[in-house]
C-alpha positions as a Markdown table, in Angstrom:
| # | Residue | x | y | z |
|---|---|---|---|---|
| 1 | Met | 21.2 | 21.8 | 23.3 |
| 2 | Ser | 20.7 | 22.9 | 27.0 |
| 3 | Ala | 20.2 | 20.2 | 29.9 |
| 4 | Ser | 16.5 | 21.2 | 30.2 |
| 5 | Arg | 15.7 | 21.1 | 26.3 |
| 6 | Leu | 17.5 | 17.5 | 26.4 |
| 7 | Thr | 15.4 | 16.7 | 29.2 |
| 8 | Ser | 12.1 | 18.0 | 27.4 |
| 9 | Tyr | 13.1 | 16.1 | 24.1 |
| 10 | Ile | 13.5 | 12.7 | 25.8 |
| 11 | Tyr | 10.3 | 13.5 | 27.6 |
| 12 | Ala | 8.4 | 13.9 | 24.5 |
| 13 | Glu | 10.2 | 11.2 | 22.6 |
| 14 | Glu | 9.0 | 8.8 | 25.2 |
| 15 | Phe | 5.7 | 10.2 | 25.9 |
| 16 | Val | 3.7 | 7.8 | 24.0 |
| 17 | Pro | 4.7 | 4.3 | 25.4 |
| 18 | Glu | 6.1 | 1.7 | 22.8 |
| 19 | Ser | 3.9 | -1.4 | 22.6 |
| 20 | Gly | 5.7 | -4.8 | 23.3 |
| 21 | Pro | 5.2 | -5.8 | 19.6 |
| 22 | Ala | 6.9 | -2.5 | 18.4 |
| 23 | Glu | 9.7 | -2.8 | 20.7 |
| 24 | Ser | 10.4 | -6.4 | 19.7 |
| 25 | Ala | 10.1 | -5.3 | 16.0 |
| 26 | Arg | 12.5 | -2.2 | 16.6 |
| 27 | Arg | 15.0 | -4.6 | 18.3 |
| 28 | Ser | 14.6 | -6.9 | 15.5 |
| 29 | Gly | 15.3 | -4.0 | 13.0 |
| 30 | Glu | 18.4 | -2.8 | 14.7 |
| 31 | Ser | 20.0 | -6.3 | 14.6 |
| 32 | Leu | 19.5 | -6.3 | 10.9 |
| 33 | Gly | 20.8 | -2.9 | 10.5 |
| 34 | Ala | 17.3 | -1.7 | 9.2 |
| 35 | Ser | 17.3 | 1.7 | 11.2 |
| 36 | Pro | 13.5 | 1.2 | 12.3 |
| 37 | Val | 12.0 | 4.4 | 13.7 |
| 38 | Gly | 12.0 | 5.1 | 17.2 |
| 39 | Thr | 8.9 | 6.0 | 19.7 |
| 40 | Gly | 8.6 | 9.6 | 18.9 |
| 41 | Val | 8.3 | 9.1 | 15.1 |
| 42 | Gly | 6.1 | 6.1 | 15.5 |
| 43 | Ala | 3.7 | 8.0 | 17.5 |
| 44 | Ala | 3.7 | 10.9 | 15.0 |
| 45 | Leu | 3.2 | 8.4 | 12.3 |
| 46 | Arg | 0.2 | 6.8 | 14.2 |
| 47 | Leu | -1.3 | 10.3 | 14.8 |
| 48 | Leu | -0.9 | 11.3 | 11.0 |
| 49 | Ala | -2.5 | 8.1 | 9.9 |
| 50 | Ala | -5.5 | 8.4 | 12.5 |
| 51 | Ala | -5.9 | 12.3 | 11.6 |
| 52 | Ser | -6.2 | 11.4 | 7.8 |
| 53 | Gln | -8.2 | 8.3 | 8.4 |
| 54 | Ala | -5.8 | 6.7 | 6.2 |
| 55 | Arg | -7.4 | 3.3 | 4.8 |
| 56 | His | -4.8 | 2.9 | 1.9 |
| 57 | Val | -1.2 | 3.5 | 3.0 |
| 58 | Val | 2.1 | 2.9 | 1.4 |
| 59 | Glu | 5.6 | 2.7 | 3.2 |
| 60 | Ile | 8.9 | 2.6 | 1.4 |
| 61 | Gly | 11.3 | 0.7 | 3.9 |
| 62 | Ser | 9.9 | -1.7 | 6.4 |
| 63 | Gly | 12.2 | -1.1 | 9.3 |
| 64 | Ala | 11.5 | -4.9 | 10.0 |
| 65 | Gly | 7.7 | -3.9 | 10.6 |
| 66 | Thr | 8.2 | -1.1 | 13.4 |
| 67 | Ser | 6.7 | 1.7 | 11.3 |
| 68 | Gly | 4.2 | -0.6 | 9.9 |
| 69 | Leu | 2.8 | -1.5 | 13.3 |
| 70 | Trp | 2.6 | 2.4 | 14.5 |
| 71 | Leu | 0.9 | 3.3 | 11.0 |
| 72 | Leu | -1.5 | 0.1 | 11.5 |
| 73 | Asp | -2.4 | 1.2 | 15.0 |
| 74 | Gly | -3.8 | 4.6 | 13.7 |
| 75 | Met | -5.5 | 3.3 | 10.5 |
| 76 | Pro | -9.2 | 2.3 | 10.5 |
| 77 | Gln | -9.9 | -1.6 | 11.0 |
| 78 | Asp | -10.3 | -2.1 | 7.4 |
| 79 | Gly | -7.2 | -0.2 | 6.6 |
| 80 | Val | -4.5 | -1.9 | 4.2 |
| 81 | Leu | -0.7 | -1.2 | 4.5 |
| 82 | Thr | 1.4 | -2.0 | 1.7 |
| 83 | Thr | 5.2 | -2.2 | 2.4 |
| 84 | Ile | 8.0 | -2.0 | -0.3 |
| 85 | Glu | 11.2 | -3.3 | 0.9 |
| 86 | Leu | 14.4 | -4.1 | -0.9 |
| 87 | Glu | 16.0 | -6.6 | 1.4 |
| 88 | Pro | 14.0 | -10.2 | 1.5 |
| 89 | Glu | 15.2 | -11.0 | 5.0 |
| 90 | Asn | 13.8 | -7.5 | 6.4 |
| 91 | Ala | 10.6 | -8.1 | 4.4 |
| 92 | His | 10.3 | -11.6 | 6.2 |
| 93 | Val | 10.8 | -10.4 | 9.5 |
| 94 | Ala | 8.0 | -7.6 | 8.6 |
| 95 | Arg | 5.7 | -10.3 | 7.9 |
| 96 | Glu | 6.8 | -12.2 | 11.2 |
| 97 | Thr | 6.3 | -8.9 | 13.1 |
| 98 | Phe | 2.7 | -8.4 | 11.6 |
| 99 | Ala | 1.7 | -12.0 | 12.3 |
| 100 | Ala | 3.1 | -11.8 | 15.9 |
| 101 | Ala | 1.2 | -8.8 | 16.6 |
| 102 | Gly | -2.0 | -10.4 | 15.5 |
| 103 | Val | -2.6 | -8.3 | 12.5 |
| 104 | Pro | -4.9 | -10.0 | 10.1 |
| 105 | Thr | -3.3 | -11.1 | 6.8 |
| 106 | Gln | -5.8 | -9.0 | 4.7 |
| 107 | Arg | -4.5 | -5.9 | 6.2 |
| 108 | Thr | -0.7 | -6.1 | 5.1 |
| 109 | Arg | 0.9 | -6.5 | 1.8 |
| 110 | Val | 4.7 | -6.8 | 1.9 |
| 111 | Ile | 6.3 | -6.3 | -1.6 |
| 112 | Val | 10.0 | -7.4 | -2.0 |
| 113 | Gly | 11.7 | -5.2 | -4.6 |
| 114 | Ala | 13.3 | -1.9 | -5.6 |
| 115 | Ala | 10.8 | 0.8 | -4.8 |
| 116 | Ser | 11.9 | 2.7 | -8.2 |
| 117 | Gln | 10.5 | -0.3 | -9.9 |
| 118 | Val | 7.3 | -1.1 | -7.9 |
| 119 | Leu | 6.2 | 2.6 | -7.3 |
| 120 | Pro | 5.6 | 3.3 | -11.0 |
| 121 | Arg | 3.1 | 0.5 | -11.1 |
| 122 | Met | 1.0 | 1.8 | -8.4 |
| 123 | Thr | -2.3 | 3.9 | -9.1 |
| 124 | Asp | -2.4 | 7.6 | -9.2 |
| 125 | Gly | -4.2 | 9.2 | -6.5 |
| 126 | Ala | -5.3 | 5.9 | -4.8 |
| 127 | Tyr | -3.7 | 6.3 | -1.5 |
| 128 | Asp | -4.3 | 8.3 | 1.8 |
| 129 | Met | -0.7 | 8.3 | 3.1 |
| 130 | Val | 2.7 | 7.5 | 2.0 |
| 131 | His | 5.7 | 7.0 | 4.3 |
| 132 | Val | 9.2 | 7.3 | 3.2 |
| 133 | Asp | 12.2 | 5.6 | 5.2 |
| 134 | Ala | 14.8 | 4.0 | 2.7 |
| 135 | Asp | 17.7 | 5.0 | 0.5 |
| 136 | Lys | 18.3 | 8.6 | 1.1 |
| 137 | Ala | 19.8 | 9.2 | -2.3 |
| 138 | Ala | 16.4 | 8.3 | -3.9 |
| 139 | Tyr | 14.3 | 10.3 | -1.7 |
| 140 | Pro | 13.6 | 13.0 | -4.4 |
| 141 | Glu | 12.3 | 10.2 | -6.9 |
| 142 | Tyr | 10.3 | 8.6 | -4.1 |
| 143 | Val | 8.7 | 12.0 | -3.1 |
| 144 | Glu | 7.5 | 12.6 | -6.5 |
| 145 | His | 5.9 | 9.1 | -6.6 |
| 146 | Ala | 4.5 | 9.8 | -3.4 |
| 147 | Ile | 2.8 | 13.1 | -4.7 |
| 148 | Arg | 1.4 | 11.3 | -7.6 |
| 149 | Leu | -0.1 | 8.4 | -5.4 |
| 150 | Leu | -1.7 | 10.5 | -2.9 |
| 151 | Arg | -5.3 | 11.8 | -3.1 |
| 152 | Ser | -6.2 | 15.4 | -2.5 |
| 153 | Gly | -5.8 | 15.7 | 1.4 |
| 154 | Gly | -3.5 | 12.7 | 1.6 |
| 155 | Val | -0.6 | 12.9 | 4.0 |
| 156 | Met | 3.3 | 12.4 | 2.9 |
| 157 | Ala | 5.8 | 11.7 | 5.7 |
| 158 | Leu | 9.6 | 11.5 | 5.3 |
| 159 | Asp | 11.9 | 10.2 | 8.1 |
| 160 | Asn | 15.6 | 11.2 | 8.8 |
| 161 | Met | 15.0 | 14.9 | 7.2 |
| 162 | Leu | 17.2 | 16.4 | 10.1 |
| 163 | Trp | 20.0 | 13.6 | 9.2 |
| 164 | His | 21.9 | 13.2 | 12.6 |
| 165 | Asp | 21.8 | 17.2 | 13.2 |
| 166 | Arg | 23.7 | 17.6 | 9.8 |
| 167 | Val | 21.0 | 19.2 | 7.6 |
| 168 | Ala | 20.6 | 22.2 | 10.0 |
| 169 | Asp | 24.3 | 22.8 | 9.8 |
| 170 | Pro | 25.3 | 24.7 | 6.6 |
| 171 | Ala | 29.1 | 23.8 | 7.1 |
| 172 | Gln | 27.8 | 19.9 | 6.6 |
| 173 | Arg | 27.9 | 19.4 | 2.7 |
| 174 | Asp | 28.3 | 15.6 | 2.2 |
| 175 | Glu | 26.1 | 14.1 | -0.6 |
| 176 | Thr | 23.3 | 12.8 | 1.7 |
| 177 | Thr | 23.2 | 15.8 | 3.9 |
| 178 | Thr | 23.0 | 18.1 | 0.6 |
| 179 | Val | 20.3 | 16.0 | -1.2 |
| 180 | Leu | 17.9 | 16.0 | 2.2 |
| 181 | Arg | 18.5 | 19.7 | 2.8 |
| 182 | Asp | 17.8 | 20.5 | -0.8 |
| 183 | Leu | 14.8 | 18.3 | -0.9 |
| 184 | Gly | 13.3 | 19.8 | 2.2 |
| 185 | Lys | 13.7 | 23.3 | 0.9 |
| 186 | Ala | 12.0 | 22.3 | -2.5 |
| 187 | Leu | 9.2 | 20.7 | -0.5 |
| 188 | Arg | 8.7 | 23.7 | 1.8 |
| 189 | Asp | 8.2 | 25.9 | -1.4 |
| 190 | Asp | 6.1 | 23.4 | -3.3 |
| 191 | Glu | 2.8 | 24.7 | -3.9 |
| 192 | Arg | 1.2 | 21.1 | -4.0 |
| 193 | Leu | 1.8 | 20.6 | -0.5 |
| 194 | Val | 1.3 | 22.1 | 3.1 |
| 195 | Pro | 4.5 | 20.8 | 4.6 |
| 196 | Ala | 5.8 | 20.9 | 8.3 |
| 197 | Leu | 9.4 | 19.8 | 9.6 |
| 198 | Leu | 8.7 | 17.9 | 13.1 |
| 199 | Pro | 11.6 | 17.7 | 15.4 |
| 200 | Val | 11.1 | 14.2 | 16.5 |
| 201 | Gly | 13.5 | 11.3 | 16.2 |
| 202 | Asp | 15.9 | 12.3 | 13.4 |
| 203 | Gly | 13.5 | 14.9 | 11.9 |
| 204 | Leu | 10.1 | 14.0 | 10.3 |
| 205 | Leu | 8.8 | 16.1 | 7.4 |
| 206 | Ala | 5.1 | 15.7 | 7.0 |
| 207 | Ala | 3.3 | 17.4 | 4.1 |
| 208 | Val | -0.4 | 17.3 | 2.9 |
| 209 | Lys | -1.2 | 17.4 | -0.7 |
| 210 | Arg | -3.5 | 20.2 | -1.5 |
């Protein structure tokens, strides 16, 4: 990447300022090793939630509440965010993050458990948006659940779909990179979806369900 393109990338990533609560949540998430979303991805998630007027949102992986704050900021005031988090400590910090930001308790639901066990119990077509930022090996499974859960016109967003610049390099063939690369190509060609791969953060693949 040229110096000028790198400057533009950094400018775009920081274009929407990070709120105090989001910054605090991101730092907490980083200390826990939760890999929370950065400002560029957070702003994109907020935009997608607002554009789709998402009242019912599911996220897989909490990032200690970082992505949740961005999503809630884009959702209508009566919107409800359901967060599925495998790690109890991350879930606890996410709840603290939402409380510290003044989010009413009725607007969030944090479920501790494996997404593979929680998602099958959720209702088909009942959600406006699904955000996935968890175990990369399980992304194909999570995506099928996400498509099932979304209403027509609903939005799916997958983080880390460029995977540290490895997905775009055909010479990189480790297991995680291969899973994400193959998944991206499959979603690109999936007639159920209208997709785009956004070069924000570590790559955000967004798709609208037809």
